[in-house]
N, CA, C and O of each residue as an XYZ file, in Angstrom:
388
protein
N     100.076    135.488    114.934
C      98.900    136.105    115.544
C      99.115    136.211    117.051
O      99.609    135.273    117.678
N      98.752    137.328    117.621
C      98.981    137.594    119.034
C      97.733    137.249    119.839
O      96.693    137.882    119.663
N      97.822    136.255    120.719
C      96.696    135.836    121.552
C      96.839    136.342    122.978
O      96.271    135.753    123.897
N      97.586    137.423    123.181
C      97.824    137.937    124.524
C      96.528    138.493    125.121
O      95.805    139.253    124.477
N      96.258    138.100    126.355
C      95.076    138.575    127.073
C      95.290    140.018    127.519
O      96.389    140.389    127.930
N      94.249    140.820    127.439
C      94.330    142.218    127.852
C      94.440    142.295    129.375
O      93.630    141.698    130.083
N      95.440    143.028    129.886
C      95.700    143.093    131.319
C      94.903    144.178    132.035
O      94.625    144.061    133.229
N      94.539    145.219    131.319
C      93.913    146.372    131.954
C      92.508    146.590    131.411
O      92.288    146.574    130.200
N      91.569    146.794    132.315
C      90.191    147.118    131.959
C      90.023    148.599    132.222
O      90.039    149.024    133.377
N      89.863    149.393    131.182
C      89.864    150.851    131.300
C      88.456    151.431    131.379
O      87.457    150.728    131.229
N      88.416    152.724    131.617
C      87.139    153.439    131.668
C      86.390    153.297    130.345
O      85.173    153.113    130.341
N      87.096    153.379    129.237
C      86.434    153.244    127.932
C      85.848    151.844    127.758
O      84.826    151.678    127.092
N      86.491    150.836    128.356
C      85.937    149.479    128.325
C      84.623    149.424    129.111
O      83.664    148.780    128.688
N      84.593    150.100    130.245
C      83.367    150.160    131.055
C      82.267    150.876    130.274
O      81.120    150.432    130.247
N      82.632    151.989    129.641
C      81.645    152.744    128.859
C      81.080    151.905    127.719
O      79.872    151.918    127.485
N      81.936    151.176    127.009
C      81.441    150.362    125.893
C      80.571    149.205    126.396
O      79.593    148.842    125.743
N      80.918    148.623    127.551
C      80.093    147.554    128.131
C      78.718    148.079    128.516
O      77.703    147.436    128.249
N      78.691    149.252    129.147
C      77.408    149.847    129.527
C      76.597    150.240    128.296
O      75.373    150.105    128.291
N      77.264    150.720    127.259
C      76.577    151.111    126.033
C      75.936    149.890    125.373
O      74.845    149.995    124.812
N      76.603    148.729    125.435
C      76.015    147.504    124.887
C      74.822    147.044    125.722
O      73.821    146.567    125.187
N      74.945    147.194    127.045
C      73.871    146.763    127.944
C      72.656    147.686    127.868
O      71.514    147.235    127.968
N      72.914    148.977    127.689
C      71.854    149.983    127.632
C      72.000    150.808    126.355
O      72.476    151.942    126.411
N      71.597    150.259    125.200
C      71.805    150.954    123.920
C      70.992    152.241    123.777
O      71.300    153.074    122.924
N      69.962    152.410    124.599
C      69.141    153.621    124.512
C      69.825    154.841    125.149
O      69.360    155.965    124.964
N      70.926    154.635    125.900
C      71.655    155.752    126.509
C      72.714    156.275    125.545
O      73.339    155.505    124.815
N      72.907    157.587    125.552
C      73.943    158.185    124.706
C      75.310    158.012    125.362
O      75.403    157.683    126.545
N      76.357    158.233    124.595
C      77.718    158.146    125.132
C      77.917    159.147    126.258
O      78.590    158.846    127.244
N      77.342    160.328    126.122
C      77.455    161.367    127.149
C      76.769    160.937    128.431
O      77.307    161.145    129.519
N      75.597    160.344    128.322
C      74.869    159.884    129.512
C      75.630    158.771    130.235
O      75.681    158.752    131.464
N      76.212    157.859    129.485
C      76.994    156.775    130.085
C      78.209    157.353    130.810
O      78.507    156.961    131.938
N      78.906    158.282    130.162
C      80.084    158.903    130.756
C      79.722    159.682    132.020
O      80.442    159.616    133.016
N      78.614    160.417    131.985
C      78.162    161.174    133.155
C      77.783    160.241    134.303
O      78.055    160.548    135.464
N      77.160    159.106    133.991
C      76.775    158.142    135.025
C      78.017    157.592    135.726
O      78.035    157.465    136.950
N      79.042    157.269    134.959
C      80.292    156.777    135.545
C      80.920    157.857    136.415
O      81.391    157.571    137.516
N      80.929    159.099    135.928
C      81.485    160.214    136.708
C      80.753    160.371    138.040
O      81.389    160.558    139.077
N      79.430    160.296    138.020
C      78.631    160.459    139.237
C      78.932    159.345    140.236
O      79.084    159.600    141.431
N      79.016    158.113    139.746
C      79.301    156.983    140.636
C      80.674    157.135    141.275
O      80.814    157.005    142.491
N      81.685    157.408    140.460
C      83.045    157.546    140.987
C      83.163    158.721    141.950
O      83.798    158.604    142.998
N      82.557    159.848    141.601
C      82.616    161.024    142.473
C      81.916    160.759    143.802
O      82.376    161.227    144.844
N      80.813    160.018    143.782
C      80.104    159.677    145.012
C      80.974    158.801    145.919
O      81.010    159.007    147.132
N      81.671    157.830    145.333
C      82.564    156.968    146.111
C      83.689    157.799    146.712
O      83.998    157.658    147.896
N      84.304    158.664    145.910
C      85.420    159.484    146.378
C      84.986    160.413    147.506
O      85.687    160.533    148.510
N      83.843    161.068    147.354
C      83.350    161.984    148.386
C      83.052    161.252    149.689
O      83.397    161.739    150.766
N      82.418    160.090    149.601
C      82.073    159.336    150.802
C      83.335    158.896    151.539
O      83.409    159.008    152.763
N      84.317    158.400    150.810
C      85.559    157.947    151.442
C      86.311    159.133    152.040
O      86.902    159.014    153.113
N      86.293    160.272    151.354
C      86.954    161.470    151.876
C      86.337    161.910    153.197
O      87.021    162.494    154.038
N      85.053    161.635    153.385
C      84.357    161.985    154.633
C      84.421    160.857    155.660
O      83.625    160.825    156.599
N      85.367    159.931    155.485
C      85.612    158.809    156.399
C      84.500    157.768    156.423
O      84.401    157.000    157.380
N      83.669    157.728    155.399
C      82.657    156.679    155.293
C      83.235    155.506    154.522
O      84.154    155.670    153.719
N      82.690    154.320    154.771
C      83.035    153.152    153.968
C      81.992    153.021    152.878
O      80.815    153.307    153.099
N      82.415    152.593    151.707
C      81.489    152.348    150.606
C      81.572    150.860    150.291
O      82.607    150.363    149.847
N      80.469    150.158    150.528
C      80.428    148.722    150.284
C      79.532    148.431    149.097
O      78.361    148.812    149.078
N      80.088    147.757    148.109
C      79.318    147.322    146.952
C      79.289    145.800    147.017
O      80.293    145.136    146.760
N      78.133    145.258    147.360
C      77.999    143.806    147.569
C      78.438    143.052    146.329
O      78.066    143.401    145.208
N      79.228    142.022    146.539
C      79.718    141.201    145.441
C      80.918    141.805    144.727
O      81.481    141.179    143.829
N      81.317    143.017    145.115
C      82.462    143.666    144.479
C      83.564    143.960    145.480
O      84.685    143.473    145.334
N      83.248    144.766    146.508
C      84.246    145.071    147.519
C      83.904    146.308    148.318
O      82.814    146.867    148.198
N      84.867    146.728    149.147
C      84.677    147.869    150.038
C      85.796    148.883    149.834
O      86.976    148.535    149.805
N      85.398    150.149    149.693
C      86.346    151.254    149.613
C      86.373    151.937    150.974
O      85.319    152.175    151.564
N      87.553    152.255    151.477
C      87.668    152.962    152.741
C      88.917    153.825    152.729
O      89.760    153.713    151.839
N      89.022    154.686    153.729
C      90.187    155.551    153.866
C      91.185    154.876    154.791
O      90.822    154.385    155.860
N      92.435    154.857    154.377
C      93.496    154.267    155.183
C      94.486    155.373    155.522
O      94.956    156.089    154.638
N      94.798    155.506    156.803
C      95.753    156.529    157.239
C      97.144    155.923    157.351
O      97.325    154.844    157.916
N      98.108    156.625    156.812
C      99.507    156.200    156.887
C     100.183    157.075    157.926
O     100.083    158.301    157.878
N     100.870    156.442    158.862
C     101.450    157.165    159.999
C     102.460    158.212    159.541
O     103.051    158.076    158.470
N     102.659    159.255    160.343
C     103.690    160.248    160.027
C     105.067    159.587    160.040
O     105.303    158.648    160.801
N     105.958    160.070    159.210
C     107.290    159.464    159.155
C     108.326    160.493    158.715
O     107.998    161.540    158.157
N     109.567    160.166    158.982
C     110.642    161.046    158.535
C     111.351    160.385    157.373
O     111.377    159.161    157.249
N     111.923    161.215    156.528
C     112.700    160.679    155.428
C     113.924    161.550    155.218
O     113.943    162.725    155.586
N     114.943    160.954    154.622
C     116.214    161.640    154.407
C     116.456    161.747    152.909
O     116.392    160.752    152.186
N     116.735    162.966    152.450
C     117.076    163.184    151.053
C     118.471    162.592    150.822
O     119.432    163.039    151.448
N     118.600    161.609    149.947
C     119.895    160.953    149.772
C     120.992    161.876    149.236
O     122.172    161.669    149.518
N     120.601    162.895    148.461
C     121.600    163.809    147.900
C     122.127    164.779    148.949
O     123.337    164.944    149.106
N     121.201    165.423    149.667
C     121.599    166.492    150.599
C     121.712    166.013    152.040
O     122.204    166.752    152.893
N     121.275    164.807    152.325
C     121.242    164.240    153.684
C     120.331    165.039    154.622
O     120.416    164.917    155.844
N     119.469    165.849    154.033
C     118.544    166.667    154.820
C     117.404    165.789    155.333
O     116.829    165.001    154.582
N     117.083    165.933    156.617
C     115.998    165.173    157.228
C     114.726    166.000    157.138
O     114.703    167.167    157.529
N     113.671    165.387    156.619
C     112.376    166.052    156.517
C     111.327    165.162    157.148
O     111.557    163.969    157.347
N     110.192    165.727    157.459
C     109.114    164.981    158.082
C     107.869    165.080    157.217
O     107.516    166.149    156.721
N     107.230    163.965    157.054
C     105.998    163.883    156.290
C     104.883    163.560    157.265
O     104.944    162.559    157.978
N     103.869    164.403    157.295
C     102.758    164.205    158.229
C     101.909    163.003    157.852
O     102.179    162.316    156.866
N     100.893    162.765    158.640
C      99.982    161.656    158.384
C      99.328    161.840    157.016
O      98.887    162.936    156.670
N      99.273    160.771    156.255
C      98.734    160.812    154.905
C      97.550    159.865    154.809
O      97.554    158.787    155.404
N      96.548    160.273    154.062
C      95.388    159.412    153.847
C      95.393    158.917    152.408
O      95.731    159.652    151.480
N      95.013    157.660    152.244
C      94.876    157.119    150.896
C      93.666    156.198    150.837
O      93.207    155.695    151.862
N      93.157    155.983    149.636
C      91.999    155.127    149.473
C      92.449    153.669    149.474
O      93.461    153.315    148.869
N      91.677    152.832    150.167
C      91.973    151.404    150.261
C      90.784    150.638    149.695
O      89.631    150.982    149.957
N      91.071    149.599    148.919
C      90.012    148.753    148.365
C      90.229    147.325    148.820
O      91.314    146.767    148.656
N      89.188    146.735    149.395
C      89.242    145.333    149.800
C      88.200    144.589    148.966
O      87.001    144.820    149.123
N      88.650    143.697    148.079
C      87.704    142.967    147.246
C      86.859    141.980    148.039
O      87.301    141.453    149.060
N      85.642    141.732    147.566
C      84.788    140.758    148.237
C      85.272    139.352    147.929
O      86.033    139.140    146.985
N      84.832    138.407    148.723
C      85.246    137.008    148.526
C      84.788    136.490    147.167
O      85.505    135.736    146.510
N      83.591    136.897    146.748
C      83.095    136.414    145.447
C      83.907    137.004    144.298
O      84.060    136.351    143.265
N      84.429    138.214    144.447
C      85.277    138.807    143.409
C      86.617    138.091    143.354
O      87.161    137.873    142.271
N      87.153    137.722    144.516
C      88.437    137.026    144.557
C      88.320    135.662    143.884
O      89.252    135.222    143.210
N      87.184    134.990    144.063
C      86.992    133.665    143.469
C      86.971    133.723    141.955
O      87.374    132.766    141.294
N      86.503    134.840    141.391
C      86.431    134.984    139.934
C      87.806    135.240    139.404
O      87.983    135.394    138.196
């Protein structure tokens, strides 16, 4: 018998948890609610806002400096401009769990 703990918590896991917590909501409503929450976080971070969810963490935009890179095959030097990526900093209470 395999007692391996599940490593990944997926969107479907979130949907099933919400469905158990709120049985009066349909699967479509639960899925739409998750979409709205995620899209709101993404839009806010894209506009350089921080999104803080107390007890969970903070989402923010992190800028990566411009840099050059060399193609190992052709030895061609190329430049990559400044890149933005989403950064998540967990709250202290989340880290303790």
